[in-house]
C-alpha positions as CSV (number, residue, x, y, z in Angstrom):
1,X,-94.8,93.9,110.0
2,X,-93.2,90.3,110.5
3,X,-92.7,89.8,106.8
4,X,-90.6,93.0,106.2
5,X,-88.9,92.4,109.5
6,X,-87.6,89.2,108.1
7,X,-86.6,90.8,104.8
8,X,-84.5,93.4,107.0
9,X,-83.0,90.3,108.6
10,X,-82.0,88.8,105.6
11,X,-80.6,91.6,103.9
12,X,-78.4,92.7,106.9
13,X,-77.2,88.9,107.0
14,X,-76.4,89.2,103.1
15,X,-74.5,92.4,103.8
16,X,-72.6,91.1,106.7
17,X,-71.9,87.9,104.5
18,X,-70.4,90.3,101.8
19,X,-68.5,92.2,104.3
20,X,-66.4,89.1,105.2
21,X,-65.9,87.6,101.8
22,X,-62.8,85.5,103.4
23,X,-65.4,83.5,105.4
24,X,-67.4,82.5,102.1
25,X,-66.5,79.8,99.8
26,X,-65.9,82.1,96.8
27,X,-64.5,85.1,99.0
28,X,-61.0,86.3,97.9
29,X,-58.2,85.1,99.7
30,X,-54.6,85.7,98.9
31,X,-52.7,82.7,97.9
32,X,-50.5,80.7,100.3
33,X,-46.7,80.3,99.5
34,X,-47.5,76.7,98.6
35,X,-50.1,77.8,96.1
36,X,-49.3,78.0,92.4
37,X,-50.3,80.9,90.4
38,X,-49.2,81.8,86.7
39,X,-49.1,84.3,84.0
40,X,-52.8,84.6,83.6
41,X,-54.7,87.0,85.8
42,X,-58.0,85.8,84.8
43,X,-57.3,82.4,85.9
44,X,-55.3,83.6,88.9
45,X,-58.3,85.7,90.3
46,X,-60.6,82.6,89.9
47,X,-58.4,80.6,92.1
48,X,-58.1,83.4,94.5
49,X,-61.8,83.2,94.9
50,X,-62.1,79.5,95.0
51,X,-63.9,79.1,91.5
52,X,-60.7,76.9,90.6
53,X,-58.7,75.3,93.1
54,X,-57.0,77.6,95.2
55,X,-53.8,75.5,95.3
56,X,-53.8,76.4,91.7
57,X,-53.1,72.6,90.9
58,X,-55.5,70.0,89.1
59,X,-57.0,72.4,86.8
60,X,-59.0,70.9,84.2
61,X,-60.6,72.2,80.8
62,X,-64.2,71.4,82.3
63,X,-63.2,73.4,85.4
64,X,-61.8,76.5,83.4
65,X,-64.7,76.5,81.1
66,X,-67.3,76.3,84.0
67,X,-65.6,79.0,85.7
68,X,-65.2,81.5,83.3
69,X,-69.1,81.1,82.2
70,X,-70.3,81.2,86.0
71,X,-68.2,84.3,86.8
72,X,-67.2,86.2,83.6
73,X,-70.3,84.9,81.5
74,X,-67.8,83.7,78.7
75,X,-69.5,81.3,76.1
76,X,-67.4,77.9,76.4
77,X,-67.1,77.8,72.6
78,X,-64.7,81.0,72.9
79,X,-62.3,79.5,75.3
80,X,-62.3,75.8,74.2
81,X,-59.3,75.9,72.1
82,X,-57.4,78.1,74.6
83,X,-58.0,75.8,77.3
84,X,-57.2,72.6,75.4
85,X,-53.7,74.4,74.7
86,X,-53.4,74.8,78.4
87,X,-53.0,71.0,78.7
88,X,-50.1,71.1,76.5
89,X,-47.9,72.9,78.9
90,X,-48.4,70.0,81.4
91,X,-47.0,66.6,82.0
92,X,-50.5,65.5,83.3
93,X,-52.9,64.0,80.8
94,X,-55.8,65.8,81.8
95,X,-55.1,68.6,84.1
96,X,-52.5,71.3,84.4
97,X,-51.3,74.2,87.0
98,X,-51.6,77.6,86.9
99,X,-47.6,78.1,86.9
100,X,-47.4,75.4,84.0
101,X,-49.1,78.1,81.8
102,X,-45.8,80.1,81.9
103,X,-44.2,77.5,79.3
104,X,-43.1,79.8,76.4
105,X,-44.6,79.3,73.4
106,X,-47.9,77.7,73.8
107,X,-50.3,80.4,74.9
108,X,-47.8,82.6,77.1
109,X,-46.5,85.4,74.9
110,X,-44.1,88.1,74.7
111,X,-44.8,91.9,75.2
112,X,-47.4,91.3,77.9
113,X,-49.3,94.2,79.9
114,X,-48.1,92.7,83.2
115,X,-45.2,90.3,82.9
116,X,-41.5,90.3,81.8
117,X,-40.7,88.5,78.6
118,X,-39.5,85.0,78.9
119,X,-36.2,85.7,77.7
120,X,-35.2,88.6,80.0
121,X,-37.1,88.0,83.1
122,X,-39.9,86.5,85.1
123,X,-42.9,85.9,82.6
124,X,-45.1,84.5,85.6
125,X,-45.3,86.9,88.4
126,X,-47.0,90.5,88.0
127,X,-44.5,93.4,87.3
128,X,-45.9,96.9,88.5
129,X,-43.0,98.6,86.1
130,X,-44.5,96.7,83.3
131,X,-48.2,97.5,84.1
132,X,-47.6,101.0,84.6
133,X,-47.8,101.5,80.7
134,X,-51.5,100.3,80.9
135,X,-51.9,101.8,84.3
136,X,-50.9,105.5,83.2
137,X,-52.7,105.4,80.0
138,X,-55.6,107.5,78.8
139,X,-54.9,110.3,81.3
140,X,-57.5,112.6,82.4
141,X,-60.4,110.0,82.3
142,X,-61.3,107.0,84.5
143,X,-61.7,104.4,81.5
144,X,-59.8,102.5,79.1
145,X,-61.2,102.1,75.6
146,X,-60.1,100.5,72.1
147,X,-58.0,103.6,71.1
148,X,-56.1,103.6,74.5
149,X,-55.8,99.6,74.4
150,X,-54.4,100.1,70.9
151,X,-51.7,102.7,72.3
152,X,-50.8,100.5,75.1
153,X,-50.3,97.4,72.9
154,X,-48.0,99.4,70.6
155,X,-45.9,100.8,73.6
156,X,-45.4,97.5,75.0
157,X,-44.4,95.9,71.8
158,X,-42.2,98.8,71.1
159,X,-40.6,98.2,74.4
160,X,-40.0,94.5,74.2
161,X,-38.6,95.0,70.8
162,X,-35.6,97.4,72.2
163,X,-35.0,95.2,74.8
164,X,-35.6,91.7,73.9
165,X,-33.4,90.4,71.3
166,X,-35.1,87.0,71.3
167,X,-38.7,88.5,71.0
168,X,-41.4,86.2,69.7
169,X,-43.8,88.3,67.7
170,X,-45.6,86.3,64.8
171,X,-49.1,86.7,63.8
172,X,-50.1,84.2,66.7
173,X,-48.6,86.4,69.5
174,X,-50.6,89.5,67.8
175,X,-53.7,87.4,67.7
176,X,-53.3,86.1,71.5
177,X,-52.4,89.6,72.6
178,X,-55.3,91.5,71.0
179,X,-57.9,88.8,72.2
180,X,-56.7,88.9,76.1
181,X,-56.9,92.5,75.9
182,X,-60.4,92.7,74.1
183,X,-61.8,90.0,76.7
184,X,-60.6,92.2,79.4
185,X,-62.3,95.0,78.0
186,X,-65.5,93.1,77.7
187,X,-65.6,91.4,80.9
188,X,-64.9,94.6,82.9
189,X,-66.7,96.9,80.8
190,X,-68.7,97.0,77.4
191,X,-68.0,94.3,74.8
192,X,-69.7,96.6,72.1
193,X,-68.1,99.7,72.9
194,X,-64.7,98.5,74.6
195,X,-65.1,101.1,77.2
196,X,-64.0,99.7,80.7
197,X,-63.6,101.4,84.1
198,X,-59.8,101.6,85.0
199,X,-60.2,100.9,88.7
200,X,-61.9,97.3,87.9
201,X,-59.0,96.5,85.5
202,X,-56.3,97.7,87.8
203,X,-57.6,95.7,90.7
204,X,-57.8,92.8,88.8
205,X,-54.5,92.8,87.6
206,X,-52.6,94.2,90.4
207,X,-54.4,92.3,93.2
208,X,-55.9,89.4,91.1
209,X,-59.0,90.0,92.8
210,X,-62.5,90.3,91.5
211,X,-63.6,93.8,92.1
212,X,-67.1,93.0,93.5
213,X,-66.6,95.4,96.4
214,X,-66.0,98.2,94.0
215,X,-69.2,97.7,92.0
216,X,-68.3,95.4,89.2
217,X,-70.7,92.7,88.3
218,X,-71.1,89.7,86.0
219,X,-71.5,91.0,82.3
220,X,-75.3,90.8,81.8
221,X,-74.6,89.5,77.9
222,X,-72.8,86.5,77.4
223,X,-69.5,87.1,75.9
224,X,-69.8,84.8,72.8
225,X,-67.1,84.6,69.8
226,X,-69.0,86.9,67.4
227,X,-69.0,89.7,69.9
228,X,-65.7,89.3,71.4
229,X,-64.0,88.3,67.9
230,X,-65.2,91.9,66.6
231,X,-63.7,93.8,69.6
232,X,-60.7,91.5,69.3
233,X,-60.3,93.0,65.6
234,X,-60.7,96.4,66.6
235,X,-57.9,96.3,69.3
236,X,-55.8,94.8,66.9
237,X,-56.4,97.4,64.1
238,X,-55.7,100.2,66.8
239,X,-52.6,98.4,68.0
240,X,-51.1,99.1,64.3
241,X,-49.0,96.1,64.9
242,X,-46.8,94.4,62.4
243,X,-45.2,90.7,62.7
244,X,-41.5,90.7,63.4
245,X,-41.3,87.6,61.0
246,X,-40.9,84.1,62.0
247,X,-43.3,81.1,61.9
248,X,-46.2,81.1,64.2
249,X,-45.9,77.8,66.3
250,X,-47.3,76.2,69.4
251,X,-45.0,74.1,71.8
252,X,-46.9,70.8,72.2
253,X,-45.1,69.8,75.3
254,X,-42.9,70.7,78.2
255,X,-39.6,69.3,76.5
256,X,-37.6,71.1,74.5
257,X,-38.2,69.0,71.6
258,X,-41.9,69.3,70.8
259,X,-43.6,66.3,68.9
260,X,-45.1,68.7,66.5
261,X,-42.9,71.6,65.7
262,X,-44.6,73.9,63.0
263,X,-41.3,75.8,62.5
264,X,-40.0,72.8,60.8
265,X,-43.1,72.7,58.7
266,X,-42.6,76.5,58.1
267,X,-38.8,75.8,56.9
268,X,-40.2,72.8,54.6
269,X,-42.7,75.2,53.0
270,X,-40.1,78.0,52.6
271,X,-37.9,75.6,51.0
272,X,-40.6,74.3,48.6
273,X,-41.3,78.0,47.7
274,X,-37.5,78.7,47.2
275,X,-37.5,75.6,44.7
276,X,-40.7,76.6,43.0
277,X,-39.4,80.2,42.5
Protein backbone atom coordinates (compact mmCIF):
# COMPACT_ATOMS: atom_id res chain seq x y z
CA UNK A 1 0.00 0.00 0.00
CA UNK A 2 2.85 2.37 0.71
CA UNK A 3 4.25 2.28 -2.80
CA UNK A 4 0.98 3.20 -4.59
CA UNK A 5 0.44 5.97 -2.04
CA UNK A 6 3.85 7.36 -2.89
CA UNK A 7 2.95 7.32 -6.59
CA UNK A 8 -0.26 9.17 -5.82
CA UNK A 9 1.67 11.88 -3.97
CA UNK A 10 4.15 12.23 -6.80
CA UNK A 11 1.32 12.38 -9.35
CA UNK A 12 -0.50 15.04 -7.35
CA UNK A 13 2.67 17.11 -7.02
CA UNK A 14 3.35 16.91 -10.75
CA UNK A 15 -0.22 17.97 -11.54
CA UNK A 16 -0.04 20.93 -9.18
CA UNK A 17 3.32 21.99 -10.57
CA UNK A 18 1.91 21.95 -14.09
CA UNK A 19 -1.13 23.92 -12.97
CA UNK A 20 1.15 26.70 -11.78
CA UNK A 21 3.56 26.95 -14.73
CA UNK A 22 4.69 30.45 -13.85
CA UNK A 23 6.41 29.08 -10.75
CA UNK A 24 8.59 26.63 -12.65
CA UNK A 25 11.71 27.40 -14.60
CA UNK A 26 10.09 26.83 -17.95
CA UNK A 27 6.61 28.08 -17.18
CA UNK A 28 5.02 30.71 -19.35
CA UNK A 29 5.48 34.31 -18.24
CA UNK A 30 4.43 37.26 -20.43
CA UNK A 31 7.37 39.53 -21.26
CA UNK A 32 8.04 42.53 -19.06
CA UNK A 33 8.02 46.00 -20.62
CA UNK A 34 11.82 45.94 -20.59
CA UNK A 35 12.06 42.54 -22.29
CA UNK A 36 12.69 42.41 -26.02
CA UNK A 37 10.70 40.38 -28.50
CA UNK A 38 10.77 40.29 -32.28
CA UNK A 39 9.09 39.07 -35.46
CA UNK A 40 9.62 35.34 -34.81
CA UNK A 41 6.87 33.70 -32.71
CA UNK A 42 8.93 30.53 -32.35
CA UNK A 43 11.77 32.30 -30.56
CA UNK A 44 9.45 34.67 -28.67
CA UNK A 45 7.61 31.66 -27.21
CA UNK A 46 10.88 30.03 -26.19
CA UNK A 47 11.86 33.23 -24.37
CA UNK A 48 8.44 33.51 -22.71
CA UNK A 49 8.98 30.02 -21.29
CA UNK A 50 12.59 30.59 -20.28
CA UNK A 51 14.22 28.22 -22.78
CA UNK A 52 15.91 31.34 -24.14
CA UNK A 53 16.78 34.36 -21.97
CA UNK A 54 13.48 35.93 -20.91
CA UNK A 55 14.98 39.36 -21.49
CA UNK A 56 15.27 38.58 -25.20
CA UNK A 57 18.91 39.60 -25.08
CA UNK A 58 22.23 37.78 -25.49
CA UNK A 59 20.79 35.15 -27.80
CA UNK A 60 23.49 32.91 -29.28
CA UNK A 61 23.47 30.43 -32.13
CA UNK A 62 24.15 27.60 -29.70
CA UNK A 63 21.26 28.59 -27.42
CA UNK A 64 18.81 28.82 -30.34
CA UNK A 65 19.79 25.42 -31.74
CA UNK A 66 19.64 23.78 -28.30
CA UNK A 67 16.27 25.29 -27.35
CA UNK A 68 14.70 24.39 -30.70
CA UNK A 69 15.97 20.83 -30.38
CA UNK A 70 14.80 20.48 -26.76
CA UNK A 71 11.34 21.98 -27.26
CA UNK A 72 10.43 21.60 -30.94
CA UNK A 73 12.59 18.51 -31.70
CA UNK A 74 14.14 20.29 -34.66
CA UNK A 75 17.41 18.87 -35.93
CA UNK A 76 20.10 21.56 -35.48
CA UNK A 77 21.22 20.91 -39.06
CA UNK A 78 17.91 22.38 -40.25
CA UNK A 79 18.37 25.70 -38.46
CA UNK A 80 22.13 26.29 -38.34
CA UNK A 81 22.18 28.51 -41.42
CA UNK A 82 19.18 30.56 -40.30
CA UNK A 83 20.64 30.98 -36.80
CA UNK A 84 23.89 32.22 -38.29
CA UNK A 85 21.97 34.78 -40.32
CA UNK A 86 20.53 36.04 -37.04
CA UNK A 87 23.97 37.26 -36.04
CA UNK A 88 24.05 39.53 -39.09
CA UNK A 89 21.22 41.59 -37.62
CA UNK A 90 23.28 42.53 -34.57
CA UNK A 91 26.21 44.81 -33.83
CA UNK A 92 27.48 42.24 -31.35
CA UNK A 93 30.05 39.71 -32.59
CA UNK A 94 28.47 36.59 -31.12
CA UNK A 95 24.92 37.34 -29.97
CA UNK A 96 21.74 39.14 -30.97
CA UNK A 97 18.47 40.25 -29.42
CA UNK A 98 15.06 39.05 -30.52
CA UNK A 99 14.30 42.63 -31.55
CA UNK A 100 17.38 42.70 -33.82
CA UNK A 101 15.75 40.08 -36.04
CA UNK A 102 13.33 42.66 -37.44
CA UNK A 103 16.14 44.04 -39.63
CA UNK A 104 14.59 43.98 -43.09
CA UNK A 105 16.39 42.01 -45.72
CA UNK A 106 18.20 39.41 -43.65
CA UNK A 107 15.79 36.76 -42.34
CA UNK A 108 12.71 38.96 -41.83
CA UNK A 109 10.40 39.04 -44.85
CA UNK A 110 7.32 40.77 -46.27
CA UNK A 111 3.87 39.11 -46.54
CA UNK A 112 4.22 37.61 -43.07
CA UNK A 113 1.40 35.60 -41.50
CA UNK A 114 1.29 37.84 -38.42
CA UNK A 115 3.36 41.01 -38.95
CA UNK A 116 3.01 44.09 -41.12
CA UNK A 117 5.41 44.67 -44.01
CA UNK A 118 8.48 46.70 -43.07
CA UNK A 119 7.84 49.53 -45.52
CA UNK A 120 4.28 50.24 -44.35
CA UNK A 121 4.08 49.30 -40.66
CA UNK A 122 5.40 47.43 -37.64
CA UNK A 123 7.23 44.33 -38.84
CA UNK A 124 8.00 43.15 -35.30
CA UNK A 125 4.77 43.05 -33.26
CA UNK A 126 1.89 40.62 -33.71
CA UNK A 127 -0.99 42.04 -35.77
CA UNK A 128 -4.41 40.40 -35.29
CA UNK A 129 -5.84 41.87 -38.49
CA UNK A 130 -3.06 40.32 -40.55
CA UNK A 131 -3.26 37.05 -38.65
CA UNK A 132 -6.99 36.79 -39.39
CA UNK A 133 -6.09 35.58 -42.89
CA UNK A 134 -4.67 32.44 -41.35
CA UNK A 135 -7.01 32.23 -38.36
CA UNK A 136 -10.13 32.23 -40.55
CA UNK A 137 -8.82 29.87 -43.20
CA UNK A 138 -10.04 26.31 -43.77
CA UNK A 139 -13.49 27.02 -42.31
CA UNK A 140 -15.62 24.18 -40.98
CA UNK A 141 -12.75 22.07 -39.68
CA UNK A 142 -10.36 22.38 -36.76
CA UNK A 143 -7.12 21.93 -38.61
CA UNK A 144 -4.82 23.56 -41.14
CA UNK A 145 -3.17 21.57 -43.91
CA UNK A 146 -0.97 22.09 -46.94
CA UNK A 147 -3.88 23.15 -49.13
CA UNK A 148 -5.12 25.79 -46.71
CA UNK A 149 -1.53 26.88 -46.06
CA UNK A 150 -1.07 27.50 -49.75
CA UNK A 151 -4.29 29.51 -49.97
CA UNK A 152 -3.27 31.65 -46.99
CA UNK A 153 0.18 32.26 -48.39
CA UNK A 154 -1.26 33.22 -51.77
CA UNK A 155 -3.72 35.65 -50.18
CA UNK A 156 -1.15 37.24 -47.89
CA UNK A 157 1.17 37.94 -50.80
CA UNK A 158 -1.70 39.32 -52.88
CA UNK A 159 -2.56 41.74 -50.06
CA UNK A 160 1.05 42.90 -49.82
CA UNK A 161 1.23 43.35 -53.57
CA UNK A 162 -1.79 45.65 -53.41
CA UNK A 163 -0.73 47.66 -50.36
CA UNK A 164 3.06 47.75 -50.32
CA UNK A 165 4.72 49.53 -53.25
CA UNK A 166 8.12 48.55 -51.83
CA UNK A 167 7.33 44.85 -51.49
CA UNK A 168 10.34 42.54 -51.44
CA UNK A 169 9.34 39.25 -53.05
CA UNK A 170 12.30 37.47 -54.58
CA UNK A 171 12.94 33.73 -54.63
CA UNK A 172 14.61 34.14 -51.25
CA UNK A 173 11.47 35.50 -49.57
CA UNK A 174 9.33 32.81 -51.19
CA UNK A 175 11.66 30.17 -49.80
CA UNK A 176 11.70 31.67 -46.31
CA UNK A 177 7.89 32.01 -46.17
CA UNK A 178 7.37 28.45 -47.34
CA UNK A 179 9.92 27.11 -44.88
CA UNK A 180 8.53 28.91 -41.82
CA UNK A 181 4.94 27.86 -42.55
CA UNK A 182 6.01 24.26 -43.19
CA UNK A 183 7.94 24.24 -39.92
CA UNK A 184 4.85 25.51 -38.09
CA UNK A 185 2.75 22.68 -39.54
CA UNK A 186 5.46 20.16 -38.62
CA UNK A 187 5.97 21.36 -35.05
CA UNK A 188 2.30 21.45 -34.10
CA UNK A 189 0.99 18.72 -36.35
CA UNK A 190 2.31 16.06 -38.68
CA UNK A 191 5.45 16.63 -40.73
CA UNK A 192 4.36 14.00 -43.28
CA UNK A 193 0.78 15.13 -43.91
CA UNK A 194 1.02 18.77 -42.80
CA UNK A 195 -2.26 18.46 -40.89
CA UNK A 196 -2.12 20.64 -37.78
CA UNK A 197 -4.68 21.55 -35.06
CA UNK A 198 -5.75 25.16 -35.41
CA UNK A 199 -5.85 25.91 -31.69
CA UNK A 200 -2.18 25.01 -31.18
CA UNK A 201 -1.09 27.34 -33.98
CA UNK A 202 -3.39 30.17 -32.91
CA UNK A 203 -2.24 30.12 -29.29
CA UNK A 204 1.38 30.07 -30.39
CA UNK A 205 0.95 33.10 -32.65
CA UNK A 206 -1.43 35.15 -30.53
CA UNK A 207 -0.04 34.51 -27.06
CA UNK A 208 3.47 33.37 -28.00
CA UNK A 209 2.89 30.54 -25.58
CA UNK A 210 3.59 26.84 -26.03
CA UNK A 211 0.17 25.12 -25.90
CA UNK A 212 1.12 22.41 -23.40
CA UNK A 213 -2.08 22.94 -21.40
CA UNK A 214 -4.17 22.33 -24.53
CA UNK A 215 -2.51 18.97 -25.19
CA UNK A 216 0.43 19.77 -27.44
CA UNK A 217 3.62 17.78 -26.90
CA UNK A 218 7.07 17.86 -28.40
CA UNK A 219 7.06 16.09 -31.79
CA UNK A 220 7.95 12.43 -31.36
CA UNK A 221 9.93 12.35 -34.59
CA UNK A 222 12.93 14.60 -35.15
CA UNK A 223 12.17 17.31 -37.69
CA UNK A 224 15.15 16.87 -39.96
CA UNK A 225 16.07 18.53 -43.26
CA UNK A 226 14.71 15.70 -45.40
CA UNK A 227 11.21 15.69 -43.90
CA UNK A 228 10.81 19.45 -43.45
CA UNK A 229 12.24 20.31 -46.87
CA UNK A 230 9.70 17.97 -48.47
CA UNK A 231 6.87 19.70 -46.61
CA UNK A 232 8.34 23.09 -47.53
CA UNK A 233 8.22 22.14 -51.20
CA UNK A 234 4.60 21.07 -50.86
CA UNK A 235 3.63 24.39 -49.22
CA UNK A 236 5.51 26.34 -51.87
CA UNK A 237 3.75 24.47 -54.68
CA UNK A 238 0.34 24.98 -53.04
CA UNK A 239 1.02 28.72 -52.69
CA UNK A 240 1.31 29.13 -56.47
CA UNK A 241 3.70 32.01 -55.97
CA UNK A 242 5.96 33.64 -58.50
CA UNK A 243 8.72 36.11 -57.82
CA UNK A 244 7.94 39.79 -58.25
CA UNK A 245 11.42 40.21 -59.68
CA UNK A 246 14.55 41.59 -58.17
CA UNK A 247 17.73 40.01 -56.96
CA UNK A 248 17.70 37.88 -53.81
CA UNK A 249 19.97 39.47 -51.25
CA UNK A 250 20.92 39.23 -47.59
CA UNK A 251 21.84 42.30 -45.56
CA UNK A 252 25.03 41.41 -43.75
CA UNK A 253 24.88 44.15 -41.14
CA UNK A 254 22.67 46.73 -39.49
CA UNK A 255 24.16 49.64 -41.41
CA UNK A 256 22.62 50.99 -44.62
CA UNK A 257 25.70 49.87 -46.53
CA UNK A 258 26.08 46.08 -46.15
CA UNK A 259 29.60 44.76 -46.51
CA UNK A 260 28.35 42.24 -49.04
CA UNK A 261 25.56 43.46 -51.29
CA UNK A 262 24.38 40.77 -53.66
CA UNK A 263 22.20 43.35 -55.39
CA UNK A 264 25.42 44.81 -56.74
CA UNK A 265 26.57 41.35 -57.77
CA UNK A 266 23.29 40.80 -59.60
CA UNK A 267 23.67 44.12 -61.41
CA UNK A 268 27.13 43.06 -62.55
CA UNK A 269 25.76 39.74 -63.79
CA UNK A 270 22.90 41.49 -65.58
CA UNK A 271 25.40 43.83 -67.19
CA UNK A 272 27.57 40.95 -68.38
CA UNK A 273 24.51 39.13 -69.71
CA UNK A 274 23.39 42.22 -71.60
CA UNK A 275 26.81 42.68 -73.16
CA UNK A 276 27.07 39.03 -74.18
CA UNK A 277 23.58 39.24 -75.69
